[in-house]
N, C-alpha and C positions, 0 to 999 in steps of 0.2 A: 039604693040601699049599698047596694057591689059596687058602688062609684066610690059614695066611703068608706067603705074598707078597707075597698083598694087604697084611697090615699091615707087614712092610718097608717097599713100598712108599711105605705111605702116611706111615711115620716118617720118611725116606728126603725125600718132599717136603716134610713141617713145616721140618725138618732148614733143607733148603733154604731154603724161605721167610725162617725163621728168619733167618737170616746174610743175604739179600740184606738186611732190612732191621738187623736189631742191624752188618752192619759200616760202615755209612757212621756211623751212632751212634755210634760205638766211634772212628771217624777225627775227628769234631764232637768228640769229647772229651779224645783223646790230642792234639790242634791247639790245642784251648781251655787243655793244662796244661802242655805246649810253653816254656819261656821260649827264644826266640826267640836272645837271645845269647848262653846257655852250651849249652844244649843238653835241661837240666835241665828237672825238674820245677816247676812252680809252682803257685797259686792265686791270682793278683796274676788275672787273666781274672777268676774268676768272683766274687773279693771288689769289683769294680766294679760290678757288677750291684745290687750294695745301696750302694757307694758318691761312684758316677757320681751325678750332678743331673737331671744330663737321658738316661739310660735307664732309669733308674725312676722317673719323672714317666712317661716316657711307657710304661712298664711299667704305670703305674696308668690311664693316660689305654684303657690300648689293653681292660683288663679295665672299668674302666666299659663301656667300649662297646658289650665282650660284653653284658654285663647289660643294661645301656637295652636290646640288641639284642633278647633272647633275649626280655625281656619287651612291646614291643613287638608283633614276631612273633604273640606267645601271643596276646595281647589284642587285635591286631585279627585274626588270619588263626580263630583256635580255635570262636570265636562264630560269625563269619563263614560258615565251611562246616560247622558244624554247624547253622545258621538256614537256608541255603540246601539244603542235604541233606534238613533234615523237613519247612521248608514251602513252597520253589520249587526242586522240583530237577531243572526243567528248567535253571537258571541256569547250574546245574553245571559246562557245556562254557565259558560263558563264562568262572567266577571261572576258568574249570583254565589257558581263554586268558590270562587278564590277572596270575594268577600267574608263566603258565610265561614270560612276554614279556621280563623282563631277562634271560633265555638269549638270546636272538636279537639281542639291540641291545650293543656294546661298549659297553668303560666308558666307552674315550675320549670316548665319542658323548653318553652317561649325563652326564659330565661339563662337557658342553659344553651341555647342554639344562639343565642344573640352576644353568648359572650365574647365571641374571638369581633364582633360588629365590633362590639361597643371598646374593646382596644382600639379599633383604628379609629372610632369616632371618638373617644377623647384623645388619639396624641394629633389628630388633622384639625378638633374645632375646641374640645380641649374637655374638664369632666364635671362642666355644671349640668345640675338636676336639669335643664332647662332641654335637653340629650332624650325628656324620658319621651317630649313631645314623640320624637320616633318612632315608639314602641304602641305608644296610646294610638297615634294615626290608624295600628292598626288592628290597636285590641276594640274601638270601637265600631270600624267596618262592618260586620254584622251589622250590630243596630244603626246605626246612619242609613243601610245599605237598602232593610225595610221600610224609613221612614219614607225618607227620598224613593223609591220603587212602590209604594200605592200613589205619590201623591200622578208623582209619572202616570200609574195607568191608569188619571182619572182624566185625563188630558188627552183630545190630539193631537199630539206634539208632530206627528206626521205631515197635518194641515195645518201646521202654526208655521212652521218650518218653511215646507212650500212658499205658502205665500209670503211671507217674511221673502226666500231669497229670491218669489218671483219680481218682487220688490227692487230687487240688489242689496240686500242685506249681505253681508261676509257674516259664514259662519261665526264669528266669536258675539256678532251682534246679535244672531236667534238665539246663543246660551245665551248671550248676557239679558238681553232688551225682550225677549220675546219669551222663552223658555219657564226660566228661573223664577219671573214675576207670575207666574202661572203653578208653582208649584210650591212658590215660597211656605206654604203652612210645613210642608213635607221636608223642606230645608232647616226652616227651626223650631221643628223637631227633633231632627239630628242634632243639631246643633244641642239644644237642651240635653238630651243623653247623651251626649259628648260629655257636657261638663257634667252631670252626673259622675259616671264612670271615675273621669278623671278626681273628681273632691273625696269618692269613697275609694278609689284604686289604691289597695296596701301592698300587696303581693312581691309587682315585680318590684316597685321606689325601694321595699326593705332588705328583696334580695341583690339590688344593685347599688346595695347601700347611700343614696339619695335621700336625705330628710324633708319629704314633703311633709304635708296637715295629715293624713293619715297615720308617716309614722312616726310623726311626734303626738300624734291624742294617743299613743301606746303606751309611746315611752313615757310618756306627759301621767299616765294613770299610773303608773309605779312610784311616781313621787309624789304626785297632788292633783289625787281623784278628781275634786269643787274642777279644776279649772279643767281637765281632760273634761266633763261631763259640758262645764258650760260653752268650749270649744268644738266640740260635737255639737250641741243643740242650739247653737252661733247656724253650724254648717249647712243644719238642715232648711235652716229659718231663711238661708241666703238664699238656697237649691227651690225653696216655696215659690219667693218672692219673683226669683227671678222668672220659676215658670209663668207668676200673674202677668208680667213684664212680658214675658215673650206673647202672651195669648192678646193681653195690650198691642203689641206691636203689631200685630197680625189682622185684630180688627181694626186699626185704623188707618188700613190701605185701601187705598179705593179697590171698588171694588169691579174697575171699570179694566177692560180683557181679562176677567177671567169666562166670561160667559162665552 
């Protein structure tokens, strides 16, 4: 009897959590498909996602920023963490402190501090909104560090690297072909967190006067609320599909080398 009760309670909790997450999404869908003048159903708000040039440009910019941020985070963080863990483990606490530091600094302070830096960035690179990737890489470091650190702690990276080195592998081969495949779930988790942060980040982009998706959504809400709700729901669904895709990608990888 206790097993039946436990199963019922489990299902009830799952239904409660599903309703908690699904009801706001259904409300967004209902509002974005409602004609505010007639009360009927319309797809104008969703059609505007591809017809409004400002919105489509903002979507393209945010997606490019997400891709650049993920690449920058992986290139900067993964080799550094692997190298520190294998060669100079005493510096682990220092790297952890530096990566977690952005959590303690408000976004407004970061923007003010980067004002002079971005003056040089605009002069050397231009005033493209894609330059926000430099800031976003810094902002995602605390979350990406934790995801990758957990994956690194789950394997014996020292033994793996020593075995590869004894067979003549260089450090680049050790990192790319030995360590990274074994921490791939952590790298995927860090990538997803980075994408989610970029697609939802508003403060830095707004204060630096760049039109990313969150900034355009806030502006659009003042003039066309249904279109703003449609874009918000679309971004949430995109993030959910991306999470499912990353999970499937990890499951389809061969498990040889993890054991």
